[in-house]
C-alpha positions in Angstrom: -53.9 -13.0 -63.4 -56.1 -12.9 -66.2 -58.6 -15.2 -66.2 -61.2 -16.4 -68.8 -64.0 -17.8 -67.4 -66.4 -20.0 -70.2 -70.1 -20.7 -69.6 -73.0 -21.0 -71.2 -74.9 -17.9 -71.1 -78.6 -19.7 -71.9 -78.5 -21.3 -68.3 -78.0 -18.4 -66.1 -82.0 -17.6 -65.9 -81.6 -18.9 -62.5 -80.6 -16.5 -59.5 -77.9 -19.1 -57.9 -76.1 -19.9 -61.8 -75.9 -16.1 -62.3 -75.1 -15.0 -58.6 -72.1 -17.9 -58.4 -70.8 -16.4 -62.3 -71.1 -13.0 -61.2 -69.4 -13.2 -58.3 -66.1 -13.7 -59.3 -66.7 -10.3 -61.3 -67.8 -8.9 -58.2 -65.0 -9.9 -55.8 -61.7 -11.6 -57.5 -58.7 -10.0 -57.3 -58.1 -11.2 -60.4 -58.9 -9.7 -64.0 -61.8 -11.8 -64.8 -63.5 -12.3 -68.1 -66.4 -14.3 -69.8 -67.5 -15.6 -72.6 -70.2 -17.4 -73.6 -69.7 -21.5 -75.0 -72.2 -24.4 -76.2 -71.7 -27.0 -77.7 -71.7 -25.8 -81.3 -69.9 -22.2 -80.9 -66.6 -21.8 -82.0 -64.1 -20.1 -80.0 -62.3 -17.5 -81.9 -59.8 -16.3 -78.8 -56.3 -16.3 -78.2 -55.8 -18.7 -75.1 -52.5 -17.2 -74.7 -53.7 -13.9 -73.4 -55.1 -15.7 -70.4 -52.9 -17.1 -67.4 -55.4 -19.0 -66.9 -59.3 -21.0 -68.4 -62.0 -22.1 -66.4 -64.7 -24.3 -67.5 -68.0 -23.1 -65.4 -70.7 -26.2 -64.8 -73.3 -24.3 -67.2 -71.4 -26.0 -69.4 -72.4 -29.8 -68.6 -69.2 -31.8 -69.2 -71.0 -35.7 -69.1 -73.1 -34.1 -72.0 -70.0 -33.6 -73.9 -71.0 -29.7 -74.1 -67.3 -28.5 -75.5 -67.6 -27.7 -78.5 -64.8 -29.1 -81.1 -63.2 -25.4 -81.3 -62.8 -25.0 -77.3 -61.5 -28.8 -77.0 -59.0 -28.2 -79.5 -57.8 -24.5 -78.1 -58.0 -26.1 -74.3 -55.9 -28.9 -75.4 -52.9 -26.9 -76.7 -53.1 -23.9 -73.8 -50.5 -24.1 -71.4 -51.4 -22.0 -68.8 -53.9 -22.9 -65.6 -57.1 -24.9 -66.7 -59.8 -25.3 -63.9 -62.9 -26.2 -64.0 -66.4 -25.6 -61.8 -68.3 -28.8 -61.7 -71.8 -29.8 -60.1 -74.1 -32.7 -60.6 -71.4 -35.2 -60.7 -73.2 -38.6 -60.3 -74.5 -37.8 -64.0 -71.8 -40.4 -66.0 -68.7 -39.4 -64.5 -66.6 -41.3 -66.2 -67.2 -39.1 -69.1 -66.2 -36.4 -66.5 -63.2 -38.0 -66.3 -62.2 -38.4 -69.6 -62.9 -34.5 -70.4 -60.3 -33.5 -67.3 -57.8 -36.1 -68.6 -58.3 -35.4 -71.8 -58.2 -31.5 -71.5 -55.5 -31.7 -69.3 -57.5 -29.6 -66.0 -55.3 -29.1 -63.7 -57.4 -28.0 -60.8 -61.3 -28.8 -60.4 -63.7 -27.3 -57.9 -65.9 -30.0 -57.0 -69.1 -30.6 -54.8 -68.5 -34.1 -53.7 -67.3 -33.9 -50.0 -63.8 -34.2 -49.1 -64.0 -37.6 -47.9 -65.6 -38.9 -50.8 -63.2 -37.7 -53.4 -61.3 -40.8 -54.0 -64.1 -42.5 -54.7 -65.2 -40.3 -57.3 -62.1 -39.3 -58.6 -59.3 -41.9 -57.5 -55.9 -40.8 -57.4 -54.9 -43.0 -59.8 -56.5 -41.7 -62.4 -55.9 -37.9 -61.9 -52.3 -37.9 -60.8 -52.0 -34.4 -61.8 -55.1 -32.8 -60.7 -56.3 -31.3 -57.4 -59.9 -31.5 -56.4 -61.0 -28.6 -53.8 -64.4 -29.4 -52.2 -66.8 -26.6 -52.3 -70.9 -25.7 -51.8 -73.2 -25.7 -54.6 -74.1 -21.8 -53.9 -73.4 -19.3 -51.0 -75.3 -16.7 -49.7 -77.2 -14.6 -52.3 -76.1 -11.4 -53.1 -78.9 -9.1 -53.5 -80.4 -9.3 -49.7 -83.7 -7.8 -48.9 -83.0 -5.1 -46.7 -83.1 -6.4 -42.9 -85.0 -3.4 -42.0 -88.1 -4.4 -44.3 -88.5 -7.6 -43.2 -91.6 -8.8 -41.4 -90.5 -11.2 -38.7 -91.2 -15.0 -38.8 -93.9 -14.3 -36.3 -95.6 -11.9 -38.4 -95.9 -13.7 -41.5 -99.3 -15.4 -42.2 -98.1 -18.4 -44.3 -97.1 -21.0 -42.0 -95.5 -23.4 -44.7 -93.7 -22.4 -48.1 -92.4 -24.7 -50.5 -91.6 -25.3 -54.2 -90.2 -28.3 -55.7 -88.9 -30.3 -58.8 -90.3 -33.9 -59.6 -87.0 -35.9 -60.3 -86.4 -38.8 -62.1 -86.2 -42.1 -60.1 -82.7 -42.4 -61.5 -81.4 -39.5 -59.0 -82.5 -42.1 -56.6 -83.4 -41.3 -52.5 -82.5 -37.7 -52.4 -84.4 -37.2 -55.4 -87.6 -38.6 -54.0 -87.6 -36.7 -51.1 -87.6 -33.7 -52.8 -91.2 -34.2 -53.5 -92.0 -36.8 -50.5 -91.3 -33.2 -48.0 -93.9 -31.8 -49.8 -96.3 -34.2 -49.9 -96.4 -34.8 -46.3 -96.6 -31.1 -45.1 -99.4 -30.6 -47.8 -101.2 -33.7 -46.8 -100.9 -32.2 -43.0 -101.8 -28.9 -43.6 -105.0 -29.7 -45.9 -105.9 -32.0 -42.9 -105.3 -30.0 -40.1 -106.1 -26.3 -42.0 -102.7 -25.0 -41.6 -102.0 -22.1 -44.2 -99.4 -23.3 -46.6 -98.4 -22.6 -49.8 -96.8 -26.3 -51.2 -96.3 -27.2 -55.1 -94.0 -29.3 -56.7 -95.1 -28.9 -60.4 -93.0 -27.6 -63.5 -96.3 -24.9 -63.8 -95.8 -23.7 -60.1 -91.9 -22.9 -60.4 -91.3 -19.0 -59.7 -88.4 -17.4 -60.7 -86.3 -14.2 -60.0 -87.0 -11.8 -58.0 -91.0 -13.1 -57.8 -88.7 -16.2 -56.2 -87.5 -13.7 -53.1 -91.3 -12.1 -52.6 -92.2 -15.7 -52.0 -89.4 -16.5 -49.6 -90.0 -13.5 -47.5 -94.1 -14.3 -47.3 -93.7 -17.4 -45.8 -92.7 -18.1 -41.7 -91.0 -21.6 -42.5 -89.8 -23.1 -45.8 -89.4 -26.5 -46.5 -86.5 -28.5 -47.5 -84.0 -31.1 -47.7 -80.5 -32.3 -48.6 -79.5 -31.8 -52.4 -77.6 -33.9 -54.7 -77.9 -37.7 -55.6 -75.9 -40.5 -54.3 -76.6 -42.6 -57.2 -74.0 -42.7 -59.6 -74.5 -43.5 -63.4 -70.7 -44.6 -64.3 -71.4 -45.1 -67.8 -74.3 -43.4 -68.6 -76.4 -46.4 -69.3 -78.6 -46.2 -66.2 -81.3 -44.8 -68.0 -81.6 -47.3 -71.0 -81.2 -50.2 -68.0 -84.4 -48.5 -66.5 -86.5 -48.2 -69.5 -85.5 -51.8 -70.3 -86.6 -52.7 -67.3 -89.9 -50.8 -67.5 -90.6 -52.5 -70.9 -89.8 -56.1 -69.4 -92.2 -55.0 -66.2 -94.9 -52.7 -67.7 -97.0 -52.4 -64.7 -93.1 -52.1 -62.3 -93.8 -48.3 -59.9 -91.6 -46.0 -59.4 -90.8 -48.1 -56.1 -90.2 -51.1 -57.4 -87.6 -49.3 -60.4 -86.1 -48.1 -56.9 -85.7 -51.0 -55.8 -84.6 -53.4 -58.2 -82.3 -50.8 -60.6 -81.6 -47.9 -58.7 -80.8 -48.9 -55.0 -78.1 -51.1 -55.8 -76.0 -48.3 -57.1 -76.9 -45.6 -54.4 -73.8 -44.8 -52.4 -75.6 -43.5 -48.8 -74.4 -40.5 -48.0 -71.7 -39.9 -50.3 -72.8 -36.3 -52.1 -75.3 -35.2 -49.8 -74.9 -31.3 -49.9 -76.4 -28.0 -48.5 -79.3 -26.5 -51.1 -78.3 -22.8 -52.2 -82.1 -22.4 -51.3 -81.3 -22.8 -47.6 -79.3 -19.7 -47.6 -82.3 -17.8 -49.3 -84.4 -18.8 -46.9 -82.3 -17.9 -43.7 -81.3 -14.3 -45.8 -85.2 -13.4 -45.8 -84.9 -14.4 -41.9 -87.3 -17.3 -43.2 -87.3 -20.7 -40.8 -86.1 -23.9 -42.0 -88.1 -27.4 -41.9 -85.9 -29.6 -43.4 -85.9 -33.7 -43.3 -83.6 -34.6 -41.0 -79.8 -34.5 -42.6 -76.0 -33.4 -42.3 -76.5 -30.4 -44.7 -72.3 -30.0 -45.3 -72.4 -28.9 -41.5 -73.4 -25.6 -42.1 -76.7 -25.5 -40.1 -77.6 -28.0 -37.2 -81.3 -28.9 -36.0 -83.0 -26.8 -33.5 -80.3 -24.0 -33.6 -80.8 -23.0 -37.2 -83.8 -25.2 -38.6 -86.2 -27.4 -37.2 -85.8 -31.2 -38.1 -88.7 -33.1 -39.3 -88.8 -36.9 -39.5 -88.6 -38.6 -43.0 -92.4 -40.0 -41.9 -93.6 -36.9 -41.2 -94.3 -38.4 -37.8 -93.2 -35.3 -35.5 -95.4 -33.3 -37.7 -97.5 -31.9 -34.3 -94.5 -31.1 -33.1 -93.1 -28.9 -35.7 -96.4 -27.2 -36.4 -96.5 -26.4 -32.6 -93.0 -24.8 -32.7 -94.0 -22.6 -35.7 -97.0 -21.1 -33.7 -94.4 -20.2 -31.1 -93.7 -16.8 -32.0 -90.6 -16.0 -29.8 -89.5 -19.4 -31.3 -89.5 -18.9 -35.0 -88.3 -15.2 -34.2 -85.2 -16.1 -32.0 -84.7 -19.3 -34.3 -84.1 -16.7 -38.1 -82.4 -14.1 -36.0 -79.5 -17.2 -34.5 -79.7 -18.5 -38.0 -79.3 -14.8 -39.5 -76.2 -14.3 -37.1 -74.4 -17.3 -37.6 -74.5 -18.1 -41.2 -75.2 -14.6 -43.2 -73.7 -11.9 -40.7 -70.6 -14.3 -39.9 -69.4 -14.3 -43.7 -68.2 -17.4 -44.0 -70.3 -18.5 -46.4 -70.8 -15.4 -48.1 -69.6 -15.2 -52.2 -66.5 -12.8 -51.1 -65.8 -15.6 -48.8 -65.7 -18.1 -51.8 -64.4 -16.4 -54.0 -61.3 -15.4 -51.7 -60.8 -19.0 -51.8 -60.7 -19.7 -55.8 -58.7 -17.1 -55.9 -56.0 -18.8 -53.3 -56.3 -21.7 -55.0 -55.7 -20.6 -58.5 -52.5 -19.1 -57.1 -51.8 -21.9 -55.6 -52.1 -24.0 -58.9 -50.6 -21.1 -60.9 -47.4 -20.7 -59.2 -46.7 -24.6 -59.2 -47.2 -24.2 -63.1 -45.0 -20.6 -63.3 -47.5 -19.6 -65.7 -48.7 -16.0 -64.6 -48.3 -13.2 -67.1 -49.5 -10.3 -65.2 -51.2 -8.5 -67.8 -52.6 -8.8 -71.3 -49.4 -8.9 -73.9 -51.8 -8.9 -77.0 -54.7 -7.1 -77.5 -58.5 -9.1 -78.0 -60.6 -6.7 -78.8 -61.0 -7.2 -82.5 -61.8 -11.3 -81.4 -64.9 -12.7 -83.3 -65.6 -14.6 -80.0 -67.1 -11.6 -77.3 -65.8 -11.3 -74.3 -67.3 -9.4 -71.6 -66.2 -8.4 -67.5 -69.3 -9.7 -66.3 -71.9 -12.6 -66.9 -74.9 -12.1 -69.2 -78.1 -12.7 -67.7 -80.6 -15.4 -69.2 -84.5 -14.2 -69.6 -86.3 -17.3 -67.5 -88.0 -19.8 -69.5 -91.8 -19.6 -69.8 -93.6 -21.2 -67.6 -95.8 -24.6 -67.9 -94.5 -24.8 -71.1 -91.7 -27.8 -72.4 -91.1 -25.9 -75.5 -88.6 -24.4 -77.9 -89.7 -21.0 -77.0 -87.5 -22.3 -73.5 -83.9 -22.5 -75.6 -84.7 -20.0 -78.0 -85.7 -17.2 -75.5 -82.8 -14.1 -75.7 -81.6 -14.8 -79.5 -79.6 -12.4 -80.4 -79.9 -12.7 -84.3 -80.9 -15.0 -87.1 -77.7 -17.2 -86.7 -77.7 -17.0 -82.8 -81.8 -18.2 -83.2 -80.5 -21.0 -85.7 -77.9 -22.3 -83.6 -80.0 -22.3 -81.0 -82.8 -24.2 -82.2 -80.1 -27.0 -83.4 -79.0 -27.6 -80.1 -82.6 -28.0 -78.8 -83.5 -30.2 -81.8 -79.8 -32.0 -80.8 -81.2 -32.9 -76.9 -84.2 -33.9 -78.1 -83.2 -36.3 -79.6 -82.4 -40.0 -77.7 -79.2 -40.4 -76.0 -79.0 -43.5 -78.2 -79.0 -41.8 -81.6 -76.9 -38.8 -80.8 -74.1 -41.2 -80.1 -74.9 -42.6 -83.4 -74.8 -39.4 -84.9 -72.0 -37.8 -83.2 -69.2 -39.2 -85.3 -70.6 -38.4 -88.5 -71.9 -34.5 -87.6 -68.6 -33.2 -86.4 -66.9 -32.9 -89.8 -69.7 -31.5 -90.6 -69.8 -28.8 -88.0 -66.1 -28.0 -87.8 -66.4 -27.4 -92.3 -69.5 -25.0 -91.4 -67.6 -23.5 -88.4 -64.3 -22.8 -90.7 -66.8 -21.2 -93.7 -68.4 -18.8 -91.1 
């Protein structure tokens, strides 16, 4: 099949996003093409040249990151339409709208199979199949095993980089910071050599991230995702109204009174791609107790940390046991990496089979291009474009416009930046007024 994958090339600066995209070029048995798409870009492609068109999760449907021309083209496209989606707790009913409006046939969701009916009721999607997959897989660029120091040879006992998340993401978001706080306090108190941080300024990107992981005997972690479903996109406004009415309210009170009632325990807990990165680096995992999508097991593949930190003495004792950490790293490497079960190659193989299954039902396969697309105004590539990472310790327009290829692209990126800086309530008012103007601009070129 000829497959077109629409993605936002400004979001490929993280390893997991880029590798997820690039895996299709590397392993798919089909001819895969890529095209950048953002909320204001125009799609000048004849989609009938393709058997299947997919939307990648770097284009966020809940926030309407679909341009008018993409919307029009997909609605009229008769081939297979598929979607990769993550962060499905954000405004899921808006995602419903796009799946239904665009006529998406196949959705690759990170919602575990048991929870799909809750998030995507069959009554709402009688003609759409939902297939569960993970948020990421074993990284492609593994460090050479012969060059890796064994965990017992690494002097940095514990490493971690987290990111503070708004309270609206609930307990799983809280745990991202809590594990760092608990272990850092312990390390400082008992002089355990650790490098633990959770500020934006301390984040590490690209190859430097792998260097950091390899330097650590152990890496902290917790389950990913959020079980707080903002069904109608109003949770942020509800929280802000609560804070205005209760100006002295703490995050704990906001969580108790507003967020907790919306939390569906255990619905979307996921293993993080960072787990695979650590195992690939022969770094021992110290994780909050959890299921981790059934991929890894406590005592075999990771050291389980109680969520109140009450067993930290035991955890550190195990980390200081050189034979124990080396054996655990070897076991996790064999079961998770060497087995190949969680490789991108296996993942793409699964995706190929699901695409073929859906395509056979639609009888939409052409087998080869019937028309030339080389002169299209929208460039397509056979591999994704890698974006530069954002500037650390900044929250400015530079993060958005870095990598602009020309003045027109710079203007487009600036417009996108300014648009998403507007409050959601303002965007909702402006959007109907701006659509006709954007359409005229696109038509003028």
